Structures are given as C-alpha cells and as structure tokens.
C-alpha positions as CSV (number, residue, x, y, z in Angstrom):
1,M,142.5,98.1,41.7
2,K,139.0,99.2,43.5
3,F,138.3,95.3,44.0
4,I,141.4,94.4,44.8
5,L,141.6,97.2,47.5
6,L,138.5,95.9,49.0
7,L,139.7,92.5,48.8
8,L,142.9,93.3,51.1
9,F,140.8,95.8,53.4
10,S,138.6,93.1,53.9
11,T,141.6,90.3,54.4
12,V,143.5,92.5,57.4
13,M,140.0,93.7,59.7
14,P,139.6,91.6,62.2
15,V,135.8,89.6,62.2
16,V,133.9,89.8,64.8
17,A,131.7,87.6,65.8
18,F,127.9,88.9,67.1
19,C,125.7,86.2,68.1
20,Q,122.9,85.9,70.7
21,E,122.7,87.4,73.9
22,L,121.7,84.3,76.5
23,N,123.9,81.6,77.4
24,C,121.2,79.4,79.0
25,T,121.9,75.9,80.9
26,V,118.6,74.2,81.5
27,E,117.1,71.4,83.4
28,I,113.9,70.0,84.0
29,N,113.3,67.5,86.9
30,T,110.8,64.7,87.0
31,D,111.5,63.2,90.1
32,K,107.5,63.6,91.2
33,I,106.5,61.9,88.6
34,S,106.5,58.0,88.3
35,G,105.1,55.4,85.8
36,T,105.7,57.3,82.9
37,D,107.9,57.7,79.4
38,K,110.5,60.3,80.1
39,A,111.4,60.5,76.7
40,I,109.5,63.5,76.1
41,F,111.2,65.3,78.7
42,N,115.0,65.3,76.7
43,T,113.0,66.7,73.5
44,L,111.8,69.2,75.8
45,K,115.1,70.3,77.1
46,T,116.5,70.6,74.0
47,A,113.6,72.3,72.6
48,I,114.3,75.6,75.5
49,T,117.8,75.3,75.6
50,E,118.0,76.0,71.4
51,Y,115.2,78.0,71.7
52,M,117.1,80.2,74.8
53,N,120.6,80.2,73.2
54,N,118.8,80.8,69.5
55,T,116.7,83.5,69.5
56,Q,117.9,87.2,68.8
57,W,116.2,88.9,71.8
58,G,117.2,92.3,70.8
59,N,119.3,94.5,68.4
60,A,121.7,95.0,71.1
61,K,125.3,93.5,70.2
62,Y,126.7,91.0,72.4
63,L,130.4,89.0,71.6
64,T,130.1,85.6,72.4
65,N,132.5,86.3,76.0
66,E,129.5,88.4,76.8
67,K,126.7,86.4,76.7
68,I,124.3,86.5,79.9
69,E,125.1,83.3,81.7
70,C,121.5,82.2,83.5
71,K,120.1,79.0,84.4
72,L,116.1,77.8,84.1
73,F,115.3,74.9,86.1
74,F,112.4,73.5,85.7
75,T,110.6,70.8,88.7
76,I,107.2,69.2,87.0
77,S,105.1,68.0,89.6
78,S,102.1,66.6,87.0
79,F,101.6,65.4,83.8
80,D,99.0,64.2,81.6
81,G,100.5,63.1,78.4
82,T,100.6,66.5,77.0
83,T,99.9,68.9,80.1
84,M,103.0,69.7,82.6
85,S,103.0,72.0,85.4
86,G,105.1,72.4,88.6
87,D,107.5,75.5,89.5
88,L,110.3,76.9,87.6
89,Q,113.6,78.3,89.2
90,V,115.2,81.5,87.2
91,Q,118.7,82.4,87.6
92,S,121.3,84.5,86.4
93,T,124.9,86.3,86.7
94,R,127.0,88.9,85.6
95,P,130.7,88.9,85.6
96,V,132.1,91.8,88.4
97,Y,134.6,94.4,86.3
98,N,138.2,93.4,86.9
99,S,138.2,90.5,89.2
100,T,136.6,86.5,88.3
101,Y,133.9,86.6,90.8
102,T,130.4,86.7,89.5
103,T,127.1,87.8,91.0
104,T,124.0,86.7,91.2
105,L,121.4,89.0,89.5
106,I,118.2,86.6,89.4
107,N,117.4,84.0,92.1
108,F,113.9,83.1,91.3
109,K,110.9,81.1,91.8
110,D,108.2,81.0,89.8
111,T,105.6,78.6,91.4
112,S,102.5,79.1,88.5
113,I,104.3,76.8,85.6
114,E,101.8,75.4,83.5
115,F,101.6,74.1,79.9
116,T,101.0,71.7,77.4
117,Y,104.0,70.4,75.1
118,T,104.0,67.2,72.4
119,E,107.0,65.2,71.5
120,N,109.6,66.9,68.8
121,E,106.7,69.8,69.2
122,P,109.1,73.5,67.5
123,L,108.8,76.3,69.9
124,I,107.8,79.1,67.4
125,F,109.4,82.3,68.8
126,S,107.4,85.8,68.1
127,E,106.8,88.7,69.3
128,T,103.4,89.9,68.3
129,T,101.5,86.9,69.0
130,M,101.1,84.2,71.8
131,E,102.3,80.7,70.1
132,S,101.9,79.0,73.1
133,N,102.0,79.2,77.4
134,L,105.5,77.8,77.2
135,T,107.2,79.9,75.1
136,A,105.5,83.2,76.5
137,I,107.1,82.1,79.8
138,L,110.2,81.6,78.1
139,N,109.9,84.8,76.1
140,F,108.7,86.8,79.8
141,Y,112.3,85.5,81.6
142,G,114.6,86.0,78.5
143,Y,113.4,89.8,78.5
144,M,113.9,89.6,82.6
145,I,116.8,89.0,82.3
146,L,118.3,91.1,80.1
147,A,116.2,93.5,80.9
148,I,117.8,93.7,85.0
149,D,121.5,92.6,83.7
150,S,120.9,95.9,81.3
151,D,120.0,97.8,84.6
152,S,123.0,96.4,86.2
153,F,125.5,98.6,83.9
154,A,123.3,101.6,82.7
155,P,120.9,104.1,84.3
156,N,117.2,102.9,83.4
157,G,119.5,100.3,80.8
158,G,116.6,98.0,80.6
159,D,114.1,99.9,79.1
160,F,113.7,98.7,75.5
161,Y,113.9,95.1,77.5
162,Y,110.7,95.7,79.8
163,E,109.0,96.7,77.3
164,K,109.0,93.6,75.8
165,A,107.9,92.0,78.2
166,A,105.2,93.7,79.3
167,N,103.6,92.8,76.3
168,I,104.3,89.0,76.8
169,V,102.2,90.1,79.8
170,N,99.7,91.5,78.3
171,M,99.0,89.1,76.0
172,G,99.3,86.0,78.7
173,Q,96.6,88.0,80.6
174,S,94.4,88.1,77.3
175,S,94.9,84.5,77.1
176,G,93.5,83.5,80.4
177,E,96.2,81.0,81.4
178,K,98.5,80.9,84.7
179,G,100.5,83.1,86.2
180,W,99.8,86.3,84.4
181,K,97.3,88.0,85.8
182,A,97.5,91.6,87.7
183,F,96.3,90.7,91.1
184,E,96.3,87.3,91.1
185,D,99.5,86.4,93.1
186,N,101.8,88.7,94.5
187,K,104.3,86.7,93.0
188,N,103.3,85.6,89.8
189,R,104.7,87.0,86.4
190,S,102.6,90.0,85.9
191,A,103.6,90.6,89.7
192,V,107.4,90.3,88.8
193,L,106.9,93.1,85.9
194,S,105.3,95.6,88.0
195,A,107.9,95.7,91.4
196,F,110.3,97.0,88.2
197,T,107.9,99.1,86.3
198,D,105.7,101.0,88.6
199,K,106.8,104.1,89.8
200,S,106.4,103.1,93.1
201,T,108.6,101.0,93.4
202,S,110.7,101.0,90.3
203,G,113.4,102.0,92.6
204,I,114.8,98.5,92.3
205,R,116.0,99.5,89.5
206,T,118.0,102.2,90.5
207,L,119.8,99.8,93.4
208,L,120.7,97.2,90.8
209,Y,122.8,100.4,88.9
210,N,124.3,101.6,92.4
211,Y,124.6,98.3,93.9
212,H,126.2,96.6,90.7
213,R,127.8,99.6,88.9
214,K,128.7,101.5,91.4
215,G,129.4,99.4,94.2
216,L,130.6,96.0,93.5
217,D,132.4,97.1,90.4
218,E,134.3,99.9,92.3
219,M,134.8,97.4,95.2
220,V,137.8,95.5,93.2
221,L,140.1,99.4,93.1
222,S,138.5,100.7,96.3
223,P,137.0,99.0,98.5
224,D,135.8,101.2,100.8
225,K,134.5,103.4,98.5
226,G,132.6,100.6,96.6
227,K,131.3,99.7,99.7
228,M,129.7,102.7,101.0
229,V,127.8,102.8,97.8
230,I,126.5,99.3,98.3
231,T,125.1,100.8,101.8
232,Q,123.6,103.5,101.0
233,S,121.9,101.2,98.1
234,L,120.0,99.8,100.7
235,D,118.0,102.8,101.7
236,L,116.3,102.0,98.2
237,L,114.7,99.0,99.8
238,K,113.4,100.5,102.6
239,Q,111.7,103.2,100.4
240,I,109.8,99.9,98.7
241,Y,109.2,98.4,101.6
242,D,107.1,101.7,103.1
243,V,105.6,101.3,100.3
244,N,104.7,98.1,99.4
245,P,105.8,95.5,101.9
246,M,104.6,92.8,100.0
247,S,106.7,93.5,96.5
248,V,107.7,90.8,94.9
249,A,111.4,93.4,94.4
250,L,112.2,92.6,98.1
251,S,112.0,88.9,97.9
252,M,113.7,88.5,94.9
253,F,116.7,91.0,95.9
254,K,117.0,88.8,99.2
255,D,117.5,85.5,97.6
256,A,119.4,86.8,95.3
257,K,122.0,88.9,97.8
258,L,121.6,87.8,101.5
259,D,124.7,85.7,101.1
260,E,126.6,87.9,99.0
261,L,125.9,90.7,101.4
262,V,127.4,88.9,104.4
263,N,131.0,88.2,102.4
264,V,130.5,91.8,101.6
265,Y,130.1,93.0,105.2
266,S,132.6,90.7,107.0
267,K,135.4,92.8,107.9
268,S,133.3,95.6,108.1
269,N,133.5,97.7,111.7
270,T,131.1,97.3,114.2
271,T,128.5,100.3,113.4
272,E,128.6,99.6,109.9
273,R,127.6,95.7,110.4
274,Q,125.1,97.1,112.9
275,N,123.5,99.6,110.9
276,V,123.4,97.3,107.5
277,Y,121.9,94.7,110.2
278,E,119.0,96.7,111.9
279,L,118.1,97.7,108.1
280,L,117.2,94.2,106.8
281,Y,116.1,93.1,109.6
282,Q,113.6,95.3,109.1
283,L,112.9,93.6,105.8
284,Y,113.4,90.2,106.9
285,P,112.5,89.3,109.9
286,T,112.2,85.7,109.8
287,E,115.7,85.7,107.9
288,S,117.5,86.2,111.6
289,Q,120.1,83.8,111.1
290,R,121.6,84.4,107.8
291,L,121.2,87.8,109.3
292,N,123.0,87.5,112.5
293,K,126.0,86.2,110.2
294,I,126.7,90.3,109.3
295,K,126.2,91.2,112.8
296,E,128.6,88.9,114.2
297,E,132.0,90.0,113.1
298,Q,134.3,87.5,111.0
299,K,137.3,86.0,112.2
C-alpha cells in the first residue's frame, strides 16, 4: 500500500526541471586572419558554447525560462596554429519585471585575450586548478555574469560568485598569463574584479540593485517612483569617480547603460534632464553627443 501511495503521489506532482544557469551564444570572428584553415574555429565555437551552457556554476536552481541570456563574441587577430589572441566582447541582459523589456547588464570588451587550443581539444571545468587559460577566461566571465545578475536582484546577491571569480584571478596571476596581473592594466580581468569587490568602488553593486530592482522594475507600475530611484542611484557613480576616476566600473556602466538612460529621461521635465546631464557629463565628457540627447527634450 505504501508503494502504491508513493507511486500515485509521484504521478500527480508536477515535474520541475532545473538546469544550468546560462544561455550563452558564442561567436568567433576571424576576418583578420587569412590563409588559414578555419575549421578549428568551428570546433572551438562548439566547445565554448557547450562549456558555458553545460557547466553548473553554482548551487542555485534555475528554471529553463530563468536562464541568463549572455553572449561571448571573440575577435581573433592572430593565430599560429595553436595560439590565438585577440579580444572578447562580453554581454549579458536581464528581463525587467512585468514587461517584455530586457536591459543590458554587461557590455564589456576584454582586449587581453590569448590562449592555446588544438582542434577537438576537450575543455575541462575545474574550480581548484587552472586547466588552461581559455577555461580560466570562460570561468571568470561565467562567474562575473552570474555575480552582476545576482546583484541586480538582491543586495550583495553576487557574493558567492565574486568569491569564485577571485579564485580564478588568483590562479591566473600565478600562471603568468596575460590579462590577470594586478595593476598591469586598469581594464584587465583583475581590475574588473577589483572594481566590484574593493571597498572603495564596491558602491557599483549597490547601484546595480537600486537601478534595476528598485528602479527599472518599479517603473512599469510607477514610472515616476522608479525613475526617481534611478536618478538617486546615479550619485553612486560620482562617489566612485571621486575615489577612483579611472575605475573600470565607470566605463562598464557607461557602455551598458548610457543609451538606456537617454530613453529613461527622454520624457522627463527640464530640471530632471539637466541634473542628470550635468552629473553624467562630469564623468563622461567625451560622450557629449550622446549625453546631449538627455539634455534636449525629445518630441
């Protein structure tokens, strides 16, 4: 009888399918390379895609429709048969509650990409060892995508993933590979991690939460209330600038959000548009053409 009851119970309970966290699209541009058999890049694309989407990055349970949409766009500028170098554009988005709108969280270019790969080489995931520089790069950005996404939904929600990313950076620094060394470059992978974890600039994480969860998510139901929170959250950018005007956090926010801010404030009153323009112009004076769209009333 107990067996029958268990069988009946299992048949009426809904089956919930949990899955890996990322839905990652991978592109590899080889236009800068000529006279080379490019079949290896097809296998590389497949290997990276499967690696990003089949790896279980943490313990959180994600439903299929909750997967984080992201993209890795590699531009390979040199290739000698096994060693590839170039840059990597990392992008991720997040849905806005109660709407069909998706907002960009990351739009960042890593210009220090260099790794070795042989055709059909398996990519092996490890949290404790650096299997290759390629997997280390993929691990770092996998964790950063999850960290930033989590921060946008809950205060300090990305702590777990930043810790994982820090382990990857530590191993990368010990390896001597390009793109990992502290203070080598103010926009390399070490600098990106520091921007979100160093106390002096970690206000970017508070900004992520306020801007998205208390700002954009609220704008659907209460546009004025949500926009007011976004306006207030931008003061955190000025605080970061005052401490570290070269922080990569500032450029990462600009590349992800500047066009969106134009849309957010396109129908605002003159005073609000002017205040936002003046704040952002202090931080991004070279972006005057785009910023002028905030200042000017949109018809």
